[in-house]
N, C-alpha and C positions, 0 to 999 in steps of 0.2 A: 938705103938697103941694109946698112948697120942698124938703124932705128928699128926697122921691121923685124930683124933678126932678134935684136935685144927685147922688142916687144913680146915676140913669140916665146923667146926664153922666159921671159917674166910670167907670163900667161901660163906656161907649162910648169914653172916653178910653184905659182899659185895654185894650180889644180892639184899637184902633189901634195902640197900643204894641207888644203882642203881636205883631199882624201883622207890623210894621215888624221886630221881632226874627227872627220867622219868616223873613221874607224875605230879610234879610240874612244868616242863618244858611245858607239855601238857596244863596246866591249864592257863599259862602265855602266851602262843602262840597266842590264839585268843583276849587277851586283846592287846597284841603288835601289832598285825595284825590291830585290830580295831583301836587303836590310831594313827597307822601309816596312815591308810585310812583318817582318820578326818584331819589329818595334810595335806594329800596329796590333799583333797577336799578343805580346807581352802586355800592353796597355789595357787590351780587352780581357786579358786573364786576370789583371789586377784589378779592374773595375767589378768584374765577375766574382772574384774572392771577396771583394769588400761587400758586395750587394748579399753573396751567401752568408757571410757572417752576420750581416744585419739581420737577414732573415731568421738565421738560426737563433741569434740574440733575442729576437722578438718571440720565436717560438718557444725559447727557454725560460722568459718571463712570462709568458701566459700560463705554461705548465707550472711555474713557481708559483704564480698567484692561486691556481686551484689547489696545490698541495698546502698552501698556507690555510686555506678554508678547510679542507680535510684535517689537518693537524689541529686546528682551534676544534674540530668536532671530535677530536682523538680517534679519528679514523685513520689510523697510521698504515695500513696497508694500501689504502687507497693514495695515500699521500706518498708512500714509497714509490707506486707506480708514475706518478705525475713527476716526481724528482728524478727517476731513472729517464724520462722523456727530456727533461730539463737538461740532465748532464750530456744526454747524447746529442742534443741540439748546441749545446756550448759546451764543450768538455773541460775548459779552464775556467770557467766562471765559478770563482771561490763561493759566492753566496749559494748557489746550487750544491755545490759539493758539501759545504758545511751543513747545510738543510738536510742533505741526504744522510750525513753521518748522525744527525740528530735523531731522525726518523729511525735508522738502523738501530741505535742504542734504545730506543723505545720498544723495538721488537727484539732485544736481546740479540742482535746480529752485530757482535763485536769486530768480527774480521771485515765486513763490509764498511762499518763505521771507521776502522784503522785505515783502510784502503783509502777511503774519500778524504780522509784528514790529512793523511801524508800527500796527497795528490794537491789537496787546496794549498799546502805549505809550499809544494813545488811550484804552484802556480802564482805564488806571491803573498798568502797569507802569513801573519806573524805566528810561530808556533807558540809563543806565550800566551796568546789569545785563545788557543785551542787546547792547552795543556789540559784542563778539566774535563774535555771530551776524549782526547786521546788517552788520558790515564785510565778512563773508564773502559774505553775499548781494549786497552791492554790487559786490564784486569779480567774483562770478560773473557780474553782469549788465553788466559792463564799466565799472562807475564806479569805477576804480582810484583816483582822486584823492580823492575822497570817503572810499572804503574805507580808504585810508593814514591819513587823518585820524583817523578812528575808531579803527581797531586800534592807533594808537601813542599813543592817549590814557592817560596814566599813572594817570588816575582808575578805570580798569577794577580791579575787585577781583582780588586776588592769585589766588584760586581760578580765576579765567578769563581771567588774563592769559597763562598758557602757550598755551592755545587761540589769543588773539589774536596774539600773536607768530608763532606756527606759519603762521598764514594771511599775516600780513605778511612773513615770511621767503619764503612762497612767491611773494607778489606781486612781491619785489625779485628774487627768482630769474628768474621769467619776464621781468622788465623788464631784465635783465641788469646787474643791480647786485650783482656778486659779492661785494665787501666787505660790503656793507649786508646781505646775504642770510645769509652766514656768521655775522656778528655777531649778528643777530636769532635764528637759531636757536641760536647759544650761550646766549644770554639766555633764551630759551624753555626749556631744559633746566634751568635754575636753578628753574623754576616747575613743570614737568612732566616730570621725568626719566623717569617710567615711562609715558610716552604713546605707545603704539605709533605713532599717526598722525605724531607729531612725528618718530619715528625713520624713518618710510617717507619722510616729505618731505626729511630729511636725505640718507637714500640716494639719491633722486632727484637732489637737489642735486649731491651728490658724483660721480653717475654723469655729470650733465651737464658738468661741469667735469673729467672725466677722472680723478678720484680712483677708479678702481674697486675698490680693495682697501678704501678707506673706505665705499664704497657697499655692499659685500658685509657688512661688520661691522655697518653701520647697519641694513641689511635683516635680518641675521640677529637682531639685538636686537628688533626690531619684532615678527618672527615669535615670538621668545621670549616676549614680553610679552602677546601675544595670537595664539594660533594660528589664530583664525577671523577676523582683520583680512582683509578681501576687498582692501583697497589693498594692503596688505604682500604678500600672497599674488599678486597682480597683478604686482607690480612683480618680485618674485623671477622669475615666469614669464617676464616680459618681458626682463630681464636674461639669464637662461639661453638664450633663442632668440637674441637678440643675438650672444651669445658662440658660439653654435653656427654662426651662419651664416657 
């Protein structure tokens, strides 16, 4: 009899334990399911973000390639549209931002170039590698003082030094510093003797200071180096018109 009582008591206690475990499990299940769902959503979001970035990068590179073709053909406005698409698809891609700045400078849009270059630096590009472009953008937007500081920085790599000195020479010429401009252009020739843009700036400088023969020689050199250089051709046309008047 005692055995039976003890047996019933054990069964009763086991039933209560099982009930407790079952209740506890039922309480945990929604929590576990909810947590698992959140993890799954986060994982899906991460995968989706990666896929979107990859898709955006692919679109950016395709637009960039089209822009390169337009740029090579000197179709700068068409290149600008493609680079706007590239930057929209991949906003922090530094090659796209730098190319956008280059095209903006070709179109005399200093503000767009300045914005793109500053964004590129924030995105990871080294400023010293972009100072020749940023200096030109600042000069175009009227900040000649800061432009002079950047363009005269000797830390600029040699491959970009000729470009920087060309713009700096133009800055000095427009400011009326004849000696500084002349010396700067001569220094630029040491770095970029075959730059048609540089020879066009030298031709313009010589013309302004009444060295017409020197201006013609420099203009001829510019056209010989690049017969498709719009600025060289424009200068030749302007020079001819002035001498015919």
